[in-house]
C-alpha positions as CSV (number, residue, x, y, z in Angstrom):
1,M,5.3,15.6,5.0
2,L,4.5,12.7,2.3
3,Q,1.1,12.1,3.9
4,T,0.0,16.3,4.2
5,L,1.2,16.2,0.5
6,L,-1.4,12.4,0.1
7,R,-4.1,14.6,0.9
8,L,-3.9,17.5,-0.8
9,L,-3.6,15.6,-5.2
10,P,-6.9,14.4,-5.4
11,P,-7.1,10.5,-6.0
12,P,-6.5,9.7,-9.5
13,R,-9.7,8.6,-11.9
14,G,-10.6,5.7,-11.5
15,A,-8.7,4.5,-8.7
16,L,-8.4,1.5,-6.5
17,A,-8.8,1.5,-2.8
18,V,-8.0,0.1,0.2
19,K,-8.5,0.5,4.1
20,L,-6.2,-2.3,5.5
21,S,-7.1,-3.3,9.2
22,G,-5.0,-5.8,11.3
23,V,-5.4,-9.2,10.8
24,S,-4.7,-12.2,13.6
25,G,-4.3,-10.5,16.7
26,F,-1.2,-7.4,15.0
27,T,-2.7,-3.9,15.4
28,G,-2.7,-0.8,12.9
29,R,-4.1,0.2,9.8
30,G,-3.0,1.6,6.6
31,F,-4.1,2.8,3.8
32,I,-3.1,2.3,-0.6
33,R,-4.6,3.4,-3.0
34,Y,-3.8,2.2,-6.7
35,A,-3.7,4.0,-9.8
36,S,-3.1,2.7,-13.1
37,V,-1.2,4.8,-15.3
38,E,0.3,4.9,-18.8
39,N,2.6,1.6,-19.2
40,G,2.6,1.1,-15.6
41,G,1.3,2.2,-12.5
42,V,1.5,4.9,-9.0
43,L,0.9,3.2,-5.5
44,Y,0.6,4.8,-2.7
45,V,0.5,3.7,0.5
46,T,0.5,4.3,4.8
47,L,0.7,2.8,7.5
48,I,-0.1,3.6,11.4
49,G,0.3,1.2,14.4
50,I,3.0,-0.8,12.9
51,A,5.8,-3.0,15.0
52,G,9.5,-3.1,13.0
53,R,11.1,-1.8,11.0
54,E,9.8,-2.3,7.3
55,A,7.5,-4.3,5.8
56,E,6.3,-6.0,1.6
57,V,3.0,-4.8,0.3
58,F,1.7,-7.9,-1.3
59,A,-1.3,-7.7,-4.0
60,D,-3.0,-11.1,-4.6
61,G,0.4,-13.0,-3.6
62,E,2.6,-10.9,-5.3
63,C,5.1,-8.7,-2.8
64,A,4.4,-4.6,-5.5
65,A,6.9,-3.1,-2.7
66,R,9.1,-2.6,0.6
67,I,8.1,0.2,2.9
68,D,10.4,1.2,6.0
69,I,8.5,2.2,9.6
70,I,9.2,4.9,10.9
71,N,8.3,5.1,15.0
72,G,5.3,2.9,13.9
73,R,4.9,4.9,10.5
74,A,5.8,5.4,6.8
75,S,4.6,6.7,4.1
76,A,5.9,6.6,0.4
77,I,5.0,5.8,-2.6
78,F,5.5,3.7,-5.7
79,S,6.1,5.1,-9.7
80,S,6.5,2.1,-12.7
81,A,7.2,5.6,-14.1
82,K,10.3,6.4,-11.3
83,G,11.6,2.8,-12.4
84,D,9.9,0.8,-9.2
85,K,8.8,-2.8,-10.8
86,L,4.9,-2.7,-9.6
87,P,2.7,-6.1,-10.4
88,S,-0.6,-6.0,-12.0
89,I,-2.9,-4.9,-9.9
90,E,-7.1,-5.2,-10.8
91,E,-9.8,-4.4,-9.4
92,G,-10.4,-6.8,-6.2
93,A,-7.2,-7.2,-5.4
94,H,-6.2,-9.5,-2.2
95,I,-3.6,-6.4,-0.1
96,D,-1.5,-7.0,2.9
97,I,1.1,-6.3,4.9
98,R,4.0,-8.5,5.8
99,Q,6.4,-8.3,8.0
100,N,8.8,-11.7,8.7
101,G,6.6,-13.5,6.4
102,D,3.9,-12.6,8.7
103,I,0.3,-11.6,7.5
104,V,0.0,-8.4,9.2
105,L,-3.0,-6.1,7.9
106,S,-4.8,-7.2,4.9
107,G,-7.6,-6.0,2.7
108,V,-9.3,-5.9,-0.6
109,L,-8.7,-3.4,-3.4
110,T,-12.3,-1.3,-4.7
111,R,-12.9,1.7,-7.1
112,T,-12.5,4.6,-5.4
């Protein structure tokens, strides 16, 4: 249901986005969108084909969020307005999805 809602929402103006792909033999893919808003930001995360039960989203080496994996999939929205502590994320930031310290997906944010 969350994925359906995300598809219906127009991308925020000036948002940053990245399509994530597997690294070092890991499979799976993902999509992350980040939008700066007054007093923080909003991070949209969608992951598909991911093993395990949880993963961490890192932006330039700093943990941005933890996400639960259910049946190889995950979708979540993190917002500083809701109290989520997001690091400052800029265009060109390296985004990594990590599990047990290993990078499983990676990409670089670009302006949409």
